[in-house]
BASEDO-326195 format. One record per atom (N, C-alpha, C, O): residue number from 1; residue in three letters; x negated, y negated, z negated. Coordinates in pm, 1 decimal. Example, Ala and Ser with C-alpha at 12.3 -4.5 7.8 and 13.67 -1.06 7.14 Angstrom:
% BASEDO-326195
<node 1,ALA,<-1319.0,569.0,-780.0>>;
<node 1,ALA,<-1230.0,450.0,-780.0>>;
<node 1,ALA,<-1320.0,330.0,-780.0>>;
<node 1,ALA,<-1423.6,331.9,-846.5>>;
<node 2,SER,<-1285.0,225.0,-708.0>>;
<node 2,SER,<-1367.0,106.0,-714.0>>;
<node 2,SER,<-1290.0,-3.0,-787.0>>;
<node 2,SER,<-1340.9,-113.8,-803.9>>;
***
This chain:
% BASEDO-326195
<node 1,UNK,<-9941.0,-11585.9,-10372.8>>;
<node 1,UNK,<-9961.1,-11627.7,-10509.3>>;
<node 1,UNK,<-9982.8,-11778.4,-10510.0>>;
<node 1,UNK,<-10054.0,-11830.8,-10424.4>>;
<node 2,UNK,<-9923.6,-11847.4,-10603.9>>;
<node 2,UNK,<-9937.7,-11991.4,-10617.9>>;
<node 2,UNK,<-10032.9,-12021.0,-10731.2>>;
<node 2,UNK,<-10017.6,-11966.7,-10840.5>>;
<node 3,UNK,<-10131.8,-12106.7,-10707.2>>;
<node 3,UNK,<-10225.9,-12146.1,-10811.0>>;
<node 3,UNK,<-10165.9,-12260.8,-10890.0>>;
<node 3,UNK,<-10114.8,-12357.0,-10832.5>>;
<node 4,UNK,<-10172.4,-12250.3,-11022.4>>;
<node 4,UNK,<-10121.1,-12354.4,-11110.0>>;
<node 4,UNK,<-10238.7,-12422.5,-11176.1>>;
<node 4,UNK,<-10320.2,-12356.5,-11240.4>>;
<node 5,UNK,<-10248.7,-12552.4,-11161.5>>;
<node 5,UNK,<-10356.0,-12629.7,-11222.9>>;
<node 5,UNK,<-10295.6,-12737.4,-11310.1>>;
<node 5,UNK,<-10187.8,-12788.8,-11280.1>>;
<node 6,UNK,<-10364.0,-12772.2,-11418.0>>;
<node 6,UNK,<-10315.5,-12879.0,-11502.4>>;
<node 6,UNK,<-10362.0,-12863.4,-11645.0>>;
<node 6,UNK,<-10447.1,-12779.8,-11675.6>>;
<node 7,UNK,<-10305.9,-12943.8,-11730.9>>;
<node 7,UNK,<-10340.0,-12944.8,-11871.9>>;
<node 7,UNK,<-10211.3,-12937.2,-11952.0>>;
<node 7,UNK,<-10115.1,-13008.0,-11922.0>>;
<node 8,UNK,<-10208.7,-12852.1,-12053.5>>;
<node 8,UNK,<-10093.9,-12844.9,-12143.1>>;
<node 8,UNK,<-10133.8,-12913.2,-12272.8>>;
<node 8,UNK,<-10232.9,-12875.3,-12335.2>>;
<node 9,UNK,<-10058.0,-13012.5,-12313.1>>;
<node 9,UNK,<-10086.7,-13084.2,-12437.1>>;
<node 9,UNK,<-9977.0,-13055.7,-12538.4>>;
<node 9,UNK,<-9876.1,-12993.3,-12505.6>>;
<node 10,UNK,<-9996.7,-13100.9,-12660.7>>;
<node 10,UNK,<-9897.7,-13077.9,-12765.9>>;
<node 10,UNK,<-9787.3,-13181.6,-12764.2>>;
<node 10,UNK,<-9693.4,-13172.7,-12843.4>>;
<node 11,UNK,<-9796.2,-13278.9,-12676.6>>;
<node 11,UNK,<-9692.8,-13381.5,-12666.7>>;
<node 11,UNK,<-9585.1,-13334.4,-12570.1>>;
<node 11,UNK,<-9616.1,-13279.9,-12464.2>>;
<node 12,UNK,<-9461.2,-13354.6,-12605.3>>;
<node 12,UNK,<-9352.5,-13318.6,-12515.5>>;
<node 12,UNK,<-9316.0,-13172.0,-12527.5>>;
<node 12,UNK,<-9352.0,-13104.7,-12624.1>>;
<node 13,UNK,<-9243.8,-13123.8,-12427.2>>;
<node 13,UNK,<-9194.6,-12987.4,-12429.7>>;
<node 13,UNK,<-9211.5,-12926.1,-12291.5>>;
<node 13,UNK,<-9185.3,-12991.1,-12190.3>>;
<node 14,UNK,<-9255.1,-12801.7,-12287.6>>;
<node 14,UNK,<-9272.6,-12729.7,-12161.6>>;
<node 14,UNK,<-9180.9,-12607.9,-12165.6>>;
<node 14,UNK,<-9183.6,-12530.3,-12261.1>>;
<node 15,UNK,<-9100.0,-12591.7,-12061.4>>;
<node 15,UNK,<-9011.2,-12475.9,-12052.1>>;
<node 15,UNK,<-9027.7,-12413.1,-11914.9>>;
<node 15,UNK,<-9055.5,-12481.1,-11816.1>>;
<node 16,UNK,<-9009.9,-12282.5,-11911.2>>;
<node 16,UNK,<-9017.7,-12215.6,-11782.5>>;
<node 16,UNK,<-9077.3,-12077.2,-11795.7>>;
<node 16,UNK,<-9098.8,-12026.9,-11906.0>>;
<node 17,UNK,<-9103.5,-12016.9,-11681.8>>;
<node 17,UNK,<-9157.9,-11881.7,-11677.2>>;
<node 17,UNK,<-9281.9,-11883.8,-11589.9>>;
<node 17,UNK,<-9279.9,-11938.4,-11479.6>>;
<node 18,UNK,<-9388.9,-11824.9,-11638.8>>;
<node 18,UNK,<-9510.5,-11808.9,-11558.9>>;
<node 18,UNK,<-9530.9,-11660.3,-11539.9>>;
<node 18,UNK,<-9531.3,-11583.9,-11636.5>>;
<node 19,UNK,<-9547.7,-11619.6,-11416.2>>;
<node 19,UNK,<-9573.5,-11478.4,-11390.0>>;
<node 19,UNK,<-9694.5,-11466.4,-11300.0>>;
<node 19,UNK,<-9736.0,-11563.4,-11236.6>>;
<node 20,UNK,<-9749.7,-11349.4,-11294.9>>;
<node 20,UNK,<-9868.4,-11324.4,-11214.4>>;
<node 20,UNK,<-9974.5,-11260.8,-11299.8>>;
<node 20,UNK,<-9959.2,-11248.9,-11421.3>>;
<node 21,UNK,<-10081.7,-11220.0,-11236.7>>;
<node 21,UNK,<-10185.0,-11147.3,-11309.4>>;
<node 21,UNK,<-10291.4,-11237.6,-11368.4>>;
<node 21,UNK,<-10366.9,-11193.9,-11455.3>>;
<node 22,UNK,<-10300.1,-11363.7,-11323.5>>;
<node 22,UNK,<-10410.3,-11447.0,-11369.6>>;
<node 22,UNK,<-10374.5,-11594.4,-11358.4>>;
<node 22,UNK,<-10324.0,-11639.9,-11255.8>>;
<node 23,UNK,<-10401.3,-11667.5,-11464.6>>;
<node 23,UNK,<-10393.0,-11813.0,-11461.1>>;
<node 23,UNK,<-10531.4,-11862.6,-11496.5>>;
<node 23,UNK,<-10584.2,-11827.1,-11601.9>>;
<node 24,UNK,<-10591.3,-11943.9,-11411.2>>;
<node 24,UNK,<-10728.5,-11988.9,-11434.5>>;
<node 24,UNK,<-10732.0,-12138.2,-11457.1>>;
<node 24,UNK,<-10646.1,-12212.1,-11409.0>>;
<node 25,UNK,<-10832.3,-12181.3,-11530.8>>;
<node 25,UNK,<-10854.0,-12323.5,-11552.9>>;
<node 25,UNK,<-10961.4,-12368.4,-11455.4>>;
<node 25,UNK,<-11075.4,-12322.5,-11462.5>>;
<node 26,UNK,<-10925.9,-12456.4,-11365.8>>;
<node 26,UNK,<-11020.1,-12504.2,-11265.9>>;
<node 26,UNK,<-10995.6,-12653.3,-11245.3>>;
<node 26,UNK,<-10973.8,-12699.0,-11133.1>>;
<node 27,UNK,<-10999.5,-12728.5,-11355.2>>;
<node 27,UNK,<-10966.3,-12870.4,-11348.2>>;
<node 27,UNK,<-11061.1,-12949.8,-11259.6>>;
<node 27,UNK,<-11019.4,-13047.8,-11197.9>>;
<node 28,UNK,<-11186.8,-12909.9,-11252.0>>;
<node 28,UNK,<-11283.8,-12983.4,-11172.1>>;
<node 28,UNK,<-11290.6,-12934.2,-11029.0>>;
<node 28,UNK,<-11380.4,-12973.0,-10954.3>>;
<node 29,UNK,<-11196.1,-12848.7,-10989.4>>;
<node 29,UNK,<-11196.2,-12790.4,-10855.2>>;
<node 29,UNK,<-11330.0,-12725.2,-10822.8>>;
<node 29,UNK,<-11386.5,-12747.0,-10715.7>>;
<node 30,UNK,<-11379.6,-12645.7,-10916.0>>;
<node 30,UNK,<-11506.8,-12576.0,-10896.4>>;
<node 30,UNK,<-11496.6,-12482.1,-10776.6>>;
<node 30,UNK,<-11391.9,-12421.3,-10754.3>>;
<node 31,UNK,<-11604.6,-12469.7,-10699.2>>;
<node 31,UNK,<-11602.5,-12377.4,-10586.0>>;
<node 31,UNK,<-11602.3,-12233.0,-10635.7>>;
<node 31,UNK,<-11650.6,-12203.9,-10745.1>>;
<node 32,UNK,<-11548.8,-12145.1,-10556.1>>;
<node 32,UNK,<-11547.9,-12002.8,-10589.9>>;
<node 32,UNK,<-11683.7,-11943.0,-10555.4>>;
<node 32,UNK,<-11739.8,-11971.5,-10449.7>>;
<node 33,UNK,<-11736.0,-11860.1,-10645.0>>;
<node 33,UNK,<-11863.2,-11790.9,-10622.8>>;
<node 33,UNK,<-11845.6,-11691.8,-10508.3>>;
<node 33,UNK,<-11755.4,-11608.2,-10511.6>>;
<node 34,UNK,<-11930.9,-11701.1,-10408.2>>;
<node 34,UNK,<-11921.6,-11615.9,-10288.9>>;
<node 34,UNK,<-12038.6,-11517.5,-10278.1>>;
<node 34,UNK,<-12059.8,-11457.8,-10172.6>>;
<node 35,UNK,<-12113.8,-11500.5,-10386.0>>;
<node 35,UNK,<-12228.0,-11409.3,-10383.3>>;
<node 35,UNK,<-12187.5,-11266.4,-10415.5>>;
<node 35,UNK,<-12069.3,-11232.0,-10417.3>>;
<node 36,UNK,<-12288.3,-11184.3,-10440.8>>;
<node 36,UNK,<-12266.8,-11043.5,-10472.8>>;
<node 36,UNK,<-12205.7,-11027.9,-10611.4>>;
<node 36,UNK,<-12236.7,-11104.9,-10702.4>>;
<node 37,UNK,<-12119.9,-10929.5,-10627.3>>;
<node 37,UNK,<-12059.8,-10898.4,-10756.8>>;
<node 37,UNK,<-12113.5,-10767.1,-10813.2>>;
<node 37,UNK,<-12090.2,-10736.4,-10930.1>>;
<node 38,UNK,<-12184.6,-10689.8,-10732.5>>;
<node 38,UNK,<-12250.8,-10567.1,-10778.6>>;
<node 38,UNK,<-12399.4,-10585.8,-10755.0>>;
<node 38,UNK,<-12443.3,-10603.0,-10641.3>>;
<node 39,UNK,<-12477.8,-10582.5,-10864.2>>;
<node 39,UNK,<-12619.3,-10614.1,-10859.4>>;
<node 39,UNK,<-12700.1,-10489.3,-10893.4>>;
<node 39,UNK,<-12670.5,-10419.8,-10990.6>>;
<node 40,UNK,<-12801.9,-10461.5,-10812.9>>;
<node 40,UNK,<-12894.7,-10352.4,-10839.6>>;
<node 40,UNK,<-13019.1,-10411.2,-10905.6>>;
<node 40,UNK,<-13081.5,-10500.7,-10848.7>>;
<node 41,UNK,<-13056.9,-10363.0,-11024.6>>;
<node 41,UNK,<-13176.2,-10415.8,-11091.1>>;
<node 41,UNK,<-13301.6,-10392.5,-11006.6>>;
<node 41,UNK,<-13312.6,-10292.0,-10936.3>>;
<node 42,UNK,<-13394.0,-10485.1,-11014.5>>;
<node 42,UNK,<-13522.4,-10471.4,-10947.1>>;
<node 42,UNK,<-13632.6,-10503.3,-11047.2>>;
<node 42,UNK,<-13604.7,-10541.2,-11160.9>>;
<node 43,UNK,<-13756.1,-10488.0,-11005.4>>;
<node 43,UNK,<-13869.7,-10520.4,-11091.9>>;
<node 43,UNK,<-13889.3,-10671.8,-11102.8>>;
<node 43,UNK,<-13962.4,-10719.0,-11189.8>>;
<node 44,UNK,<-13825.4,-10746.2,-11016.1>>;
<node 44,UNK,<-13837.1,-10892.9,-11016.4>>;
<node 44,UNK,<-13711.8,-10956.0,-11075.3>>;
<node 44,UNK,<-13603.1,-10898.5,-11069.6>>;
<node 45,UNK,<-13728.5,-11074.1,-11131.4>>;
<node 45,UNK,<-13616.0,-11149.2,-11185.6>>;
<node 45,UNK,<-13520.7,-11186.8,-11072.9>>;
<node 45,UNK,<-13563.4,-11220.8,-10962.6>>;
<node 46,UNK,<-13392.1,-11180.2,-11101.7>>;
<node 46,UNK,<-13290.3,-11219.5,-11005.3>>;
<node 46,UNK,<-13200.1,-11324.6,-11069.6>>;
<node 46,UNK,<-13164.5,-11312.3,-11186.8>>;
<node 47,UNK,<-13163.7,-11426.2,-10995.1>>;
<node 47,UNK,<-13073.1,-11528.6,-11043.9>>;
<node 47,UNK,<-12951.9,-11532.9,-10952.7>>;
<node 47,UNK,<-12964.8,-11548.4,-10831.2>>;
<node 48,UNK,<-12834.8,-11519.2,-11011.6>>;
<node 48,UNK,<-12711.2,-11530.9,-10936.0>>;
<node 48,UNK,<-12666.7,-11676.9,-10944.2>>;
<node 48,UNK,<-12660.0,-11733.1,-11053.6>>;
<node 49,UNK,<-12637.0,-11737.0,-10833.6>>;
<node 49,UNK,<-12602.2,-11878.7,-10826.9>>;
<node 49,UNK,<-12456.0,-11898.6,-10868.2>>;
<node 49,UNK,<-12371.3,-11930.8,-10784.8>>;
<node 50,UNK,<-12426.8,-11879.0,-10998.6>>;
<node 50,UNK,<-12290.5,-11887.5,-11049.6>>;
<node 50,UNK,<-12261.8,-12015.6,-11126.9>>;
<node 50,UNK,<-12146.0,-12042.4,-11158.8>>;
<node 51,UNK,<-12362.3,-12094.5,-11157.6>>;
<node 51,UNK,<-12343.6,-12214.2,-11239.8>>;
<node 51,UNK,<-12242.1,-12308.6,-11175.0>>;
<node 51,UNK,<-12254.6,-12344.6,-11058.0>>;
<node 52,UNK,<-12141.4,-12347.8,-11253.5>>;
<node 52,UNK,<-12040.1,-12441.4,-11205.6>>;
<node 52,UNK,<-11942.3,-12382.1,-11106.0>>;
<node 52,UNK,<-11867.5,-12455.5,-11041.5>>;
<node 53,UNK,<-11941.9,-12248.9,-11092.5>>;
<node 53,UNK,<-11853.1,-12184.6,-10995.6>>;
<node 53,UNK,<-11751.9,-12096.0,-11067.0>>;
<node 53,UNK,<-11775.1,-12050.3,-11178.9>>;
<node 54,UNK,<-11641.3,-12073.0,-11001.4>>;
<node 54,UNK,<-11534.5,-11990.3,-11053.9>>;
<node 54,UNK,<-11554.4,-11847.5,-11004.3>>;
<node 54,UNK,<-11565.7,-11824.3,-10884.0>>;
<node 55,UNK,<-11558.6,-11751.9,-11097.2>>;
<node 55,UNK,<-11574.1,-11611.1,-11059.5>>;
<node 55,UNK,<-11437.2,-11548.8,-11039.5>>;
<node 55,UNK,<-11345.3,-11574.0,-11117.4>>;
<node 56,UNK,<-11423.2,-11467.5,-10935.5>>;
<node 56,UNK,<-11296.3,-11401.0,-10908.4>>;
<node 56,UNK,<-11284.9,-11267.2,-10979.3>>;
<node 56,UNK,<-11174.5,-11214.9,-10995.0>>;
<node 57,UNK,<-11397.7,-11210.7,-11022.7>>;
<node 57,UNK,<-11397.3,-11082.8,-11094.7>>;
<node 57,UNK,<-11526.9,-11071.4,-11173.0>>;
<node 57,UNK,<-11614.3,-11157.3,-11161.4>>;
<node 58,UNK,<-11539.9,-10967.2,-11251.5>>;
<node 58,UNK,<-11660.7,-10943.9,-11330.2>>;
<node 58,UNK,<-11778.2,-10908.4,-11239.8>>;
<node 58,UNK,<-11761.0,-10848.7,-11133.6>>;
<node 59,UNK,<-11897.2,-10946.1,-11283.8>>;
<node 59,UNK,<-12019.5,-10905.6,-11215.3>>;
<node 59,UNK,<-12067.9,-10776.7,-11280.5>>;
<node 59,UNK,<-12073.6,-10767.5,-11403.2>>;
<node 60,UNK,<-12102.7,-10677.7,-11199.7>>;
<node 60,UNK,<-12150.2,-10549.2,-11249.0>>;
<node 60,UNK,<-12298.2,-10535.1,-11218.0>>;
<node 60,UNK,<-12340.2,-10549.3,-11103.1>>;
<node 61,UNK,<-12377.6,-10506.9,-11321.7>>;
<node 61,UNK,<-12519.9,-10476.4,-11302.9>>;
<node 61,UNK,<-12532.1,-10325.5,-11313.9>>;
<node 61,UNK,<-12503.7,-10267.6,-11418.8>>;
<node 62,UNK,<-12574.9,-10261.5,-11204.2>>;
<node 62,UNK,<-12584.0,-10116.2,-11202.5>>;
<node 62,UNK,<-12689.5,-10067.7,-11300.7>>;
<node 62,UNK,<-12784.0,-10139.7,-11332.8>>;
<node 63,UNK,<-12672.1,-9945.0,-11347.9>>;
<node 63,UNK,<-12768.8,-9889.3,-11441.6>>;
<node 63,UNK,<-12896.5,-9849.1,-11367.9>>;
<node 63,UNK,<-12895.8,-9821.6,-11247.9>>;
<node 64,UNK,<-13004.4,-9846.8,-11443.0>>;
<node 64,UNK,<-13133.5,-9803.7,-11390.5>>;
<node 64,UNK,<-13143.8,-9653.4,-11409.4>>;
<node 64,UNK,<-13110.9,-9602.3,-11516.5>>;
<node 65,UNK,<-13188.9,-9581.8,-11307.2>>;
<node 65,UNK,<-13206.3,-9436.2,-11318.6>>;
<node 65,UNK,<-13302.6,-9406.5,-11433.8>>;
<node 65,UNK,<-13408.5,-9468.3,-11445.4>>;
<node 66,UNK,<-13264.1,-9311.2,-11518.4>>;
<node 66,UNK,<-13340.5,-9280.7,-11639.1>>;
<node 66,UNK,<-13326.0,-9132.4,-11667.5>>;
<node 66,UNK,<-13215.3,-9078.6,-11664.2>>;
<node 67,UNK,<-13437.2,-9066.2,-11695.4>>;
<node 67,UNK,<-13428.5,-8925.0,-11734.3>>;
<node 67,UNK,<-13535.0,-8894.0,-11838.6>>;
<node 67,UNK,<-13639.2,-8959.4,-11844.7>>;
<node 68,UNK,<-13507.0,-8793.0,-11920.4>>;
<node 68,UNK,<-13599.8,-8747.5,-12023.6>>;
<node 68,UNK,<-13625.6,-8599.3,-12004.3>>;
<node 68,UNK,<-13534.1,-8523.0,-11973.2>>;
<node 69,UNK,<-13750.1,-8558.9,-12022.8>>;
<node 69,UNK,<-13787.3,-8418.1,-12016.8>>;
<node 69,UNK,<-13871.9,-8386.3,-12139.1>>;
<node 69,UNK,<-13976.2,-8447.9,-12161.4>>;
<node 70,UNK,<-13826.5,-8290.3,-12217.5>>;
<node 70,UNK,<-13902.5,-8249.0,-12334.8>>;
<node 70,UNK,<-14005.3,-8143.8,-12294.6>>;
<node 70,UNK,<-13979.5,-8057.4,-12210.7>>;
<node 71,UNK,<-14122.6,-8153.7,-12357.0>>;
<node 71,UNK,<-14226.8,-8054.1,-12333.5>>;
<node 71,UNK,<-14304.7,-8034.8,-12463.6>>;
<node 71,UNK,<-14269.1,-8092.8,-12566.2>>;
<node 72,UNK,<-14410.7,-7953.5,-12459.9>>;
<node 72,UNK,<-14487.7,-7922.6,-12580.8>>;
<node 72,UNK,<-14551.1,-8046.9,-12642.9>>;
<node 72,UNK,<-14569.8,-8052.6,-12764.4>>;
<node 73,UNK,<-14583.7,-8144.9,-12561.6>>;
<node 73,UNK,<-14650.2,-8267.0,-12610.7>>;
<node 73,UNK,<-14552.7,-8373.3,-12658.7>>;
<node 73,UNK,<-14594.2,-8471.6,-12720.1>>;
<node 74,UNK,<-14425.6,-8355.8,-12632.1>>;
<node 74,UNK,<-14326.6,-8456.2,-12670.8>>;
<node 74,UNK,<-14220.8,-8472.6,-12564.3>>;
<node 74,UNK,<-14168.0,-8374.2,-12512.3>>;
<node 75,UNK,<-14190.2,-8594.5,-12532.3>>;
<node 75,UNK,<-14088.1,-8624.7,-12433.8>>;
<node 75,UNK,<-14144.1,-8714.4,-12325.2>>;
<node 75,UNK,<-14209.3,-8814.6,-12354.7>>;
<node 76,UNK,<-14119.5,-8679.8,-12201.4>>;
<node 76,UNK,<-14158.3,-8762.4,-12087.4>>;
<node 76,UNK,<-14034.2,-8836.4,-12040.2>>;
<node 76,UNK,<-13929.7,-8776.1,-12015.7>>;
<node 77,UNK,<-14047.3,-8967.7,-12027.7>>;
<node 77,UNK,<-13936.3,-9051.0,-11981.9>>;
<node 77,UNK,<-13970.1,-9102.7,-11841.9>>;
<node 77,UNK,<-14079.5,-9153.7,-11817.9>>;
<node 78,UNK,<-13874.4,-9088.4,-11750.7>>;
<node 78,UNK,<-13890.2,-9140.2,-11615.6>>;
<node 78,UNK,<-13785.4,-9248.1,-11593.7>>;
<node 78,UNK,<-13665.5,-9224.9,-11609.4>>;
<node 79,UNK,<-13833.2,-9366.5,-11557.1>>;
<node 79,UNK,<-13742.8,-9476.8,-11527.1>>;
<node 79,UNK,<-13753.1,-9505.6,-11377.8>>;
<node 79,UNK,<-13862.8,-9522.2,-11324.5>>;
<node 80,UNK,<-13640.8,-9511.1,-11312.2>>;
<node 80,UNK,<-13639.3,-9529.4,-11168.5>>;
<node 80,UNK,<-13631.5,-9394.6,-11099.4>>;
<node 80,UNK,<-13581.2,-9297.6,-11156.2>>;
<node 81,UNK,<-13681.1,-9388.8,-10977.4>>;
<node 81,UNK,<-13672.5,-9266.1,-10898.6>>;
<node 81,UNK,<-13768.1,-9165.0,-10942.3>>;
<node 81,UNK,<-13773.0,-9055.9,-10885.4>>;
***
């Protein structure tokens, strides 16, 4: 796959064919994010070091285990294990 970088302006004329699954804008040559793309929630704050970086795919935050049990007093909710 060939990466295409540049700027398209309204001046002049552009002709041709672009094919492929993705064209990205990376004019500043931003580094690619090399961290985790699947995140498990924790009780502590987490920061993904993505600022100024190009992501190759979506980041997925996994769901938190959650269950409900109805009883005579109401509903009991369990979060986590």
